[in-house]
Steps between C-alpha positions, in 0.01 A plus 500: 500500500860449613627227725524727803131601488380141472701400808345784701144402401560140594635592841191725565264218412669256733495749784128573453409131512699443819344802658150373424586154640633640826202729555244224439666260744542733796208486749279817489547580866880522453474772237405776748762717647564410866423842645170520309388158634565605857281813457177294422356442850138418596466830688542688178170353366191697591245266661217746433531438132461121531157347423439134576252302298388159610210278396463391861423851624173514309393169647589611850320830447189324377512264799524793737210679334288184509582454865404857586180469301408180682562662835293800400214280382518309825468822701203609285317172544557517877301826517243397241127528577172451320206739475173311458176668405176304535202714414523811723745344747878535469743279696878472532662154504858363514429162346359436153328184626300713739399718206381203300284390794299823461349388170148375561345196336155654443406693190354763733834569666650838410803498267848483654800698377856445628793739462861450618718767659853509637518790740237579760585852623496578869252784445273254317515253789410774747206607277379141465517441875281812543232431238514121487519188720817299559505119509121446508346158442255654250421847373172606341287807444261617771229496230539121473439443873196278550284410800602174678828498305708447815239412759484703824767771527599718797646852468862535617662824612820584312737451793303368793321167521169557677204265547230608262158417373466299180439689180368389162680548169223746409622731779860448397417609146356823636830575669698461179563835327459466127794723415837609632442686827853614579444845347144547628403667825321299766279669756490329841226576751555320830354487850506300822234413755529390864205391714615619841834665415669268568264228398406280203624690203535489124674686218390573145632653177311604188710530183379717216634644176538875459164527325333337805452153350521221759794264484408296806416520872682305772432451866696317768418388856759609755382357831557731798655837400458873546327721244830670398671163452205383290530807278869436441415139411252634245772716338747207495233269350429746218866571426599134484229407255543811286873429465430132441271592212778709343400850601796731567317835518274510804280766654355423844189658648408454868285652770773414761688820564743313728612256228511774238719736705732223619550369146587850388752525785326794660397315818725273710414132556532425871299181544704177464237308299426797277873553447537151350194545283618845390839358403338227290273749324795727424701213353209419270453862393872524423454232232271733301619739231267756653300496823255757633278489805227752584241543772130503403173530684342183634206542266739469205645175634173311544591199278808419706317566828224254404753229406697554829188445708430178313864395552465529880267199486761281331735273690858613550699477173190423287493693173205558271483660158187678384 
């Protein structure tokens, strides 16, 4: 190698080292070309492509879900209820303590089962109000009713408070239908009697099943009234007690053509007293799912006629059940 070539190699080596030194000591942000730096603006970065990851987000999410769950549980407990079965009787309670109170201490007590629910449907509430009793002190089967269980009892009309004769539990048990009556048909035979027209009067109703079996007979003293008014009172007496016992399909038989035709709307009601009684009878009949009234011969209404004559001897407002 000649002297000229060596000198050129030496110069190249020196220049390379200086170049490396300069590059390594210049800050990285001064190496970009000025026009290129100015073109990198935040707006040029697509936000949609950015994904943030944070350990705190999971915690916050879990807190939110726990909060929503606790609120949901609170709402569920607010609407919670308990279904208690004791033998053949089923009751609905809001408090578990009340459920525990239903457990008897005797070995002869029927077993008690308790179930919890969270949503009592409106349709269910309507059904329960129809077939059951709301807020009673006690509920028991009619079969368990015993003589002298409550002492002397008096019958009460469903809407009106009338003075009445005392009645034993034995009679009350006879009035209790052993099964659901809402879908059965009740036959009402009624009559009225007035000794003088107007005079001392009474009304009566005989309730039977469709096959002719007796449900019960009722009679009521009216004081001074006309025969037509007494007959309307007999109809009202029968309707009230049939509806009270749960019957919604009613067929009425009467030997009073006046009451029959006026209830059908074929005859006008002109008398003021009869007009009020007619209105009350119509309101009661409108509560029934089905209502029919027909005129029969007096000989076919003898049971009601007999009871009405007995009712005329009762004091005003006095009610007897036979």
